[in-house]
KOLFI-755124 format. One record per atom (N, C-alpha, C, O): residue in three letters; x, y, z. Coordinates in steps of 0.1 Angstrom, whole numbers, plus 2048, in hexadecimal, padded with zeros to 3 digits. Layout:
BEGIN
ALAXYZ...
This chain:
BEGIN
MET27F32E82CMET28B32482AMET29032581CMET289327812VAL29D32481BVAL2A432580FVAL29F31A805VAL29F31D7F9ASP29B30F80AASP296304801ASP2893077FBASP2843007F2ASP282311800ASP2753157FAASP27631C7ECASP26C31D7E5VAL28231F7E9VAL2853267DCVAL28E31D7D4VAL29A31C7D7PRO2893177C9PRO29230E7C1PRO29C3167B9PRO29A3227B7GLU2A73107B6GLU2B13177ADGLU2AA31C7A0GLU2A331479AGLY2AD32879DGLY2A732E791GLY298332793GLY29133578AGLY2943337A0GLY2863377A3GLY2853437ABGLY28F3497B0VAL2793477ADVAL2753537B6VAL26A34F7BEVAL2623467BBALA2693567CAALA25D3547D3ALA25A3617DAALA2643687DEGLY24E3647DCGLY24A3707E3GLY24736D7F1GLY2403637F4PHE24B3757FAPHE249374809PHE24538280DPHE24F38A80FGLY239385810GLY235393813GLY23939C808GLY23539A7FDASP2403A780CASP2443B1802ASP2513AE7FBASP2573B57F3LEU2573A27FELEU26439E7FALEU2643947EFLEU25B38B7EFLEU26E3947E6LEU26F38A7DCLEU27D3837DFLEU28738A7DFVAL27C3767E0VAL28836F7E2VAL28B3677D5VAL2833607D0SER2973697D0SER29B3627C4SER2A83597C7SER2B035C7D0ARG2A934F7BFARG2B53467C1ARG2BB3447B3ARG2B633D7ABILE2C634C7B0ILE2CB34C7A3ILE2DA3497A4ILE2E13507ABGLY2DF33F79DGLY2ED33B79DGLY2F13377ABGLY2FD3397AFGLY2E83317B2GLY2EB32C7C0GLY2EB3377CAGLY2ED3347D6GLU2E83437C6GLU2E834E7D0GLU2DA3537D3GLU2D23547CAVAL2D73547E0VAL2CA3597E4VAL2CA3687E5VAL2D336D7ECARG2C136E7DFARG2C037D7DFARG2B23817E2ARG2A837A7DFVAL2B138D7E9VAL2A43927EDVAL2A23A07E8VAL2AB3A97EATHR2973A37E1THR2943B07DCTHR2853B37E0THR27E3AB7E6ALA2813C07DDALA2733C37DEALA26B3BA7D4ALA2713B67CAARG25F3B77D7ARG2573AE7CFARG2503B47C3ARG24D3AE7BALYS24D3C17C4LYS2453C87BALYS24E3CF7B0LYS2583D57B3CYS24B3CE7A3CYS2523D4798CYS2513E379ACYS2463E879DTHR25C3EA798THR25B3F979ATHR25440078ETHR25240C78FHIS2523F9783HIS24B3FF778HIS23C3FF779HIS23640A777ALA2363F477DALA2273F377DALA2223EB789ALA2173E6788ASP22A3EA794ASP2253E279FASP2213D479DASP2193CE7A4ALA2263CE792ALA2233C0790ALA22B3B779AALA2353BB7A0ASP2253AC79DASP22B3A27A7ASP23639A7A1ASP233391798LEU24239D7A5LEU24E39679FLEU24E3887A2LEU25638079CSER2473837ADSER2473757B0SER24036D7A6SER2413617A5CYS23937479DCYS23236D791CYS23B36E785CYS23736977AGLY247374787GLY25037577BGLY259369779GLY25635E77EPHE26436C772PHE26D36176EPHE27B364772PHE28036F76FALA28235B778ALA29035D77BALA298358770ALA29534E769GLY2A335F76DGLY2AD35B763GLY2BB35F768GLY2BC364773PRO2C535C760PRO2D335F765PRO2D536D768PRO2DE370770ASP2CE376762ASP2D0385764ASP2C838A770ASP2CB395775GLY2BD384774GLY2B538977EGLY2A738477DGLY2A4378778VAL29D38C780VAL28F388780VAL288391776VAL28A39D775ARG27F38B76EARG278391763ARG269394768ARG26338B76DCYS2653A0767CYS2573A476BCYS24D39D761CYS24F39D755PRO243397767PRO23939075FPRO230399757PRO22939574DLEU2303A675ALEU2263AF754LEU22C3B6747LEU2263B573CHIS2383BD748HIS23E3C473DHIS24C3BF73AHIS2523C5731LEU2503B4740LEU25C3AD73DLEU26A3B4740LEU2743B073ASER2693BE748SER2763C474CSER27D3BA755SER2773B275CVAL28B3BA754VAL2933B175CVAL29A3B9766VAL2A03C4763PHE29A3B4773PHE2A13BB77DPHE2AD3B2782PHE2AB3A6785ASP2B93B8783ASP2C43B2789ASP2C23B0798ASP2C03BA79FTHR2C13A479DTHR2BD3A27ABTHR2C93A57B4THR2C73A57C0ARG2D53A77AFARG2E03AA7B7ARG2E03B97BCARG2E23BC7C8ASP2DC3C27B3ASP2DB3D07B7ASP2CE3D77B4ASP2CC3E37B6GLY2C43CF7AEGLY2B73D47ACGLY2B53DC79FGLY2AA3E079CARG2C03DF798ARG2BE3E878CARG2B73E1781ARG2B93D577EPRO2AE3E977APRO2A83E376EPRO2B13E2762PRO2BA3EB760LEU2B13D775BLEU2BA3D4750LEU2B43D8743LEU2BB3D9739ASN2A73DB742ASN2A03DF736ASN2933E6739ASN28E3E5744PRO28E3EE72FPRO2823F5732PRO2763EC731PRO2783E072CPRO26B3F0736PRO2673FD73APRO26B402748PRO26A40D74BALA26F3F8751ALA2733FD75EALA28040575DALA289403756THR280410766THR28C418767THR29141A775THR29C41E777GLU28841777FGLU28C41878DGLU29040A792GLU28A40078FPRO29B40A79APRO29F3FD7A0PRO2963F87ABPRO28F3FF7B1LEU2973EB7ADLEU2903E47B8LEU2993E77C5LEU2A53E87C4ARG2923E77D0ARG29A3E77DDARG2A03D97DFARG2993CF7DCTHR2AC3D97E3THR2B23CC7E6THR2B53CB7F5THR2B63D67FCTYR2B73BF7FATYR2B93BD808TYR2C53B480ATYR2C83AB802ASN2CC3B6815ASN2D73AD819ASN2D13A181EASN2C73A1826VAL2D739581BVAL2D238881EVAL2DC380826VAL2E8381823LYS2D8379830LYS2E036F837LYS2D9362837LYS2CD36183AILE2E0357834ILE2DA34A834ILE2E0343840ILE2EC343842ASP2D833E849ASP2DC337855ASP2D332B858ASP2C732D85AGLY2D931F858GLY2D131385BGLY2C5311852GLY2BB30C856GLY2C7316845GLY2BC31483BGLY2B232083BGLY2AA320832GLY2B3328845GLY2AA334846GLY2B034083EGLY2BC34183DVAL2A7348839VAL2AB354832VAL2A836083AVAL29C36283ETYR2B236883ETYR2B0373847TYR2B338083FTYR2BD380838VAL2AB38A840VAL2AB396838VAL2AD3A2841VAL2A63A384BGLU2B73AA83EGLU2BA3B6845GLU2B23C183FGLU2B33C4833GLN2A93C7847GLN2A03D2841GLN2A43DF845GLN29E3E9841
């Protein structure tokens, strides 16, 4: 449910990371592309989600890393919100 993720927060569901930034719900892969860290333990900010291990920030709109050490983008998913549910196209 969309209410499970607070504004400015992240939550992990299986292999997916759901973030809510600027009122927009976005879904990406959950694991950092640099060192397989769990991004659901990271921090959301206005630019995206920060990896808790080496502090790379990923733009959750397109998955691209905004700073090193990560160089590979996260996979992103199309999202539909319906009746409070979050639906992901895989």
